[in-house]
C-alpha positions as CSV (number, residue, x, y, z in Angstrom):
1,M,220.8,-48.3,113.7
2,P,224.4,-48.2,113.0
3,L,225.7,-49.4,110.2
4,G,227.1,-53.1,111.0
5,A,225.0,-53.6,113.9
6,Y,222.0,-56.6,113.8
7,K,218.6,-56.8,115.6
8,L,218.1,-60.0,117.4
9,A,214.8,-61.7,117.8
10,I,214.4,-63.8,119.9
11,Y,210.8,-65.8,119.6
12,S,210.0,-68.2,122.9
13,A,209.0,-72.1,121.4
14,G,205.3,-71.3,123.4
15,D,204.0,-74.2,125.8
16,T,206.8,-76.8,126.3
17,S,205.3,-77.9,129.2
18,P,203.0,-80.9,129.9
19,P,200.1,-80.6,132.2
20,V,201.3,-80.9,136.2
21,W,199.7,-84.1,137.9
22,S,198.9,-83.3,141.5
23,T,197.3,-86.9,141.3
24,A,200.7,-89.2,142.8
25,A,201.8,-92.8,140.8
26,G,200.6,-95.9,142.5
27,T,197.9,-98.0,144.0
28,L,194.5,-96.2,143.4
29,G,193.0,-98.9,145.9
30,T,191.2,-102.2,146.4
31,F,187.8,-103.3,145.9
32,R,185.6,-106.0,146.1
33,P,183.3,-107.2,142.7
34,G,179.6,-107.1,142.4
35,K,179.3,-103.3,143.8
36,T,180.2,-99.9,142.4
37,I,183.4,-98.8,143.8
38,A,181.7,-95.5,144.8
39,S,179.6,-97.4,147.3
40,Q,183.1,-98.8,148.4
41,S,184.3,-95.4,148.9
42,A,184.4,-93.6,146.1
43,D,184.6,-93.1,142.6
44,I,187.9,-93.0,142.1
45,T,189.5,-89.5,140.3
46,V,192.8,-88.3,138.8
47,A,194.2,-85.1,138.5
48,A,196.1,-82.3,136.8
49,S,196.7,-78.7,135.5
50,D,198.2,-77.5,132.6
51,E,200.3,-73.6,134.0
52,E,199.5,-71.9,130.7
53,G,196.4,-72.9,130.6
54,N,196.1,-74.9,127.3
55,G,193.7,-77.5,129.1
56,E,194.2,-81.0,129.9
57,T,193.0,-84.5,128.3
58,F,193.1,-87.9,130.0
59,T,194.0,-91.1,128.5
60,I,194.8,-94.9,129.1
61,T,197.8,-95.4,127.6
62,S,198.9,-99.3,128.6
63,G,197.7,-101.7,130.5
64,S,193.8,-101.4,131.3
65,L,191.5,-101.1,134.3
66,P,189.8,-103.6,135.8
67,T,186.7,-105.2,134.1
68,G,183.7,-103.5,134.9
69,L,185.6,-100.1,135.4
70,S,185.8,-97.4,132.9
71,M,187.5,-93.9,133.3
72,V,186.2,-90.6,131.8
73,D,187.9,-87.4,131.0
74,N,185.2,-84.4,133.1
75,G,187.2,-81.5,131.0
76,N,187.7,-79.7,133.5
77,G,191.4,-81.1,134.8
78,T,190.1,-84.1,135.9
79,A,188.6,-87.8,134.5
80,T,187.0,-90.0,136.7
81,I,187.2,-94.3,137.5
82,S,184.2,-95.5,137.9
83,G,181.8,-98.8,137.7
84,T,181.5,-101.8,139.5
85,P,184.8,-104.6,139.4
86,G,183.7,-107.9,137.3
87,Q,184.1,-111.3,139.2
88,V,188.2,-112.6,140.2
89,T,188.8,-116.0,141.9
90,S,191.7,-114.3,143.0
91,S,193.2,-110.7,143.9
92,T,194.0,-109.6,140.5
93,V,196.1,-106.3,139.8
94,S,195.5,-104.2,136.5
95,S,198.3,-101.8,136.4
96,F,198.1,-98.7,133.7
97,D,198.9,-95.9,132.8
98,I,197.7,-92.8,132.3
99,S,198.3,-89.5,130.0
100,V,197.5,-86.5,130.6
101,A,198.7,-83.8,127.5
102,D,197.5,-80.4,127.2
103,T,196.5,-78.8,123.3
104,K,199.5,-77.9,122.8
105,G,200.2,-81.5,122.6
106,N,202.7,-82.0,125.7
107,S,202.3,-85.1,128.1
108,D,202.9,-86.3,130.7
109,A,202.5,-90.4,131.8
110,R,202.1,-92.0,135.0
111,S,201.2,-95.4,136.8
112,F,198.4,-96.4,138.6
113,S,197.5,-100.0,139.2
114,I,193.8,-100.7,141.0
115,T,193.2,-104.3,143.0
116,I,190.3,-106.4,142.8
117,Q,189.8,-108.7,145.2
118,P,187.5,-111.5,145.6
119,N,184.3,-112.4,147.1
120,Y,184.8,-114.7,150.1
121,F,181.4,-117.0,151.2
122,G,180.2,-117.6,154.5
123,D,181.5,-120.8,156.2
124,G,181.5,-122.3,152.7
125,S,178.8,-124.7,153.7
126,D,176.3,-123.8,151.8
127,G,178.0,-121.5,149.5
128,A,176.0,-118.5,150.4
129,Y,177.5,-114.6,149.9
130,T,177.7,-113.0,153.6
131,G,177.8,-109.1,154.4
132,G,180.1,-109.1,157.3
133,N,182.5,-111.1,154.6
134,D,182.1,-108.0,152.3
């Protein structure tokens, strides 16, 4: 190197991008209590991918799922929400944030909601539940 010249090395900061969501924010569905959500439609799957291949981990970071539902990280860029919603007496909206993070600590949260509608009972004369009101 000539006298007075400097060698400049540029180092990449590495992976600084969070995983990219493929599931849109917003409502994930409306369900009735007492029956699994899979039997009413299908279990709910949320998905994201890390462009650098550093894995994805899903966690609920605020709010909560409706009573009776839970979320499992599948370890493959998806998480599944499943279970049997608990009884409600009026339409109940549960709002929550799910954060997806990669192994480098980059994360992105997205807001979702699930609505649970109460079951209605026949004509009210005997209080018996009728499948037609499911």
